[in-house]
C-alpha positions in Angstrom: 1.2 0.8 27.6 0.8 4.1 25.9 2.1 4.3 22.3 1.2 7.7 21.0 2.9 10.9 22.1 -0.2 12.4 23.5 -1.0 9.2 25.5 2.6 9.2 26.9 2.2 12.9 27.9 -1.1 12.1 29.5 0.6 9.3 31.6 3.3 11.8 32.7 0.6 14.4 33.6 -1.4 11.9 35.6 1.6 10.8 37.6 2.4 14.5 38.5 -1.1 15.2 39.5 -1.4 12.0 41.6 1.6 13.1 43.6 0.3 16.7 44.0 -3.2 15.4 45.0 -1.7 13.0 47.6 0.3 15.9 49.2 -2.8 18.1 49.3 -5.0 15.4 50.8 -2.3 14.5 53.4 -2.2 18.1 54.6 -5.9 18.2 54.9 -6.0 15.0 57.0 -3.2 16.4 59.2 -5.1 19.6 59.8 -8.3 17.7 60.5 -6.5 15.6 63.1 -5.0 18.7 64.8 -8.5 20.3 64.9 -10.0 17.1 66.4 -7.3 16.9 69.0 -7.9 20.5 70.0 -11.7 20.0 70.3 -11.1 16.8 72.3 -8.8 18.8 74.7 -11.4 21.6 74.8 -8.8 24.1 73.6 -10.9 26.8 72.0 -8.1 28.9 70.6 -6.3 26.0 69.0 -9.6 24.7 67.6 -10.4 28.0 66.0 -6.9 28.2 64.5 -7.2 24.6 63.3 -10.6 25.3 61.7 -9.2 28.3 59.8 -6.3 26.3 58.6 -8.4 23.3 57.5 -11.0 25.5 55.9 -8.3 27.3 53.8 -6.8 24.0 52.7 -10.2 22.4 51.9 -11.5 25.4 49.9 -8.3 25.5 47.9 -8.4 21.8 47.2 -12.1 22.1 46.2 -11.2 24.8 43.6 -8.2 22.9 42.2 -9.9 19.5 42.1 -8.5 16.9 44.5 -11.6 17.3 46.7 -15.2 17.7 45.6 -16.6 21.1 46.5 -19.6 19.4 48.2 -17.3 17.3 50.3 -15.3 20.3 51.3 -18.4 22.2 52.3 -19.8 19.3 54.3 -16.5 18.8 56.1 -16.2 22.5 57.0 -19.8 22.6 58.2 -19.2 19.6 60.5 -16.1 21.1 61.9 -17.9 24.4 62.4 -20.7 22.6 64.3 -18.1 21.0 66.6 -16.5 24.4 67.2 -19.9 26.0 67.9 -20.6 23.3 70.5 -17.3 23.9 72.1 -17.9 27.6 72.3 -21.4 27.1 73.7 -20.0 24.7 76.4 -17.9 27.6 77.7 -14.6 27.4 79.5 -13.9 24.3 81.5 -13.1 24.7 85.2 
C-alpha cells in the first residue's frame, strides 16, 4: 500500500492510464477484426477502409505509448501485405 503522497498519486495515474490503454487496445483489436473479415470476404473497398482506420489507430497508439512502435509498424506491414495480395488477386467472379 502506498504511503507517501507521491506514491498515492502514482497509483491514481497508473489506474487512469490502465483504463485508457485498455480502451485504445480494444479499438485496435476491433479494427483488425473488421479488416480481417473484409479480406476474408474479398471486399477490397472495405479492406482498404479498414486498413486506413487500423493504421491511424496503431500509429497514434505507438506515439502515445500503449503499443510499441515496432509492433505497430509490423502489424501495419502485415496488413498491407494482405491488402496487396487481395488487390493482386483482382475482382472475384
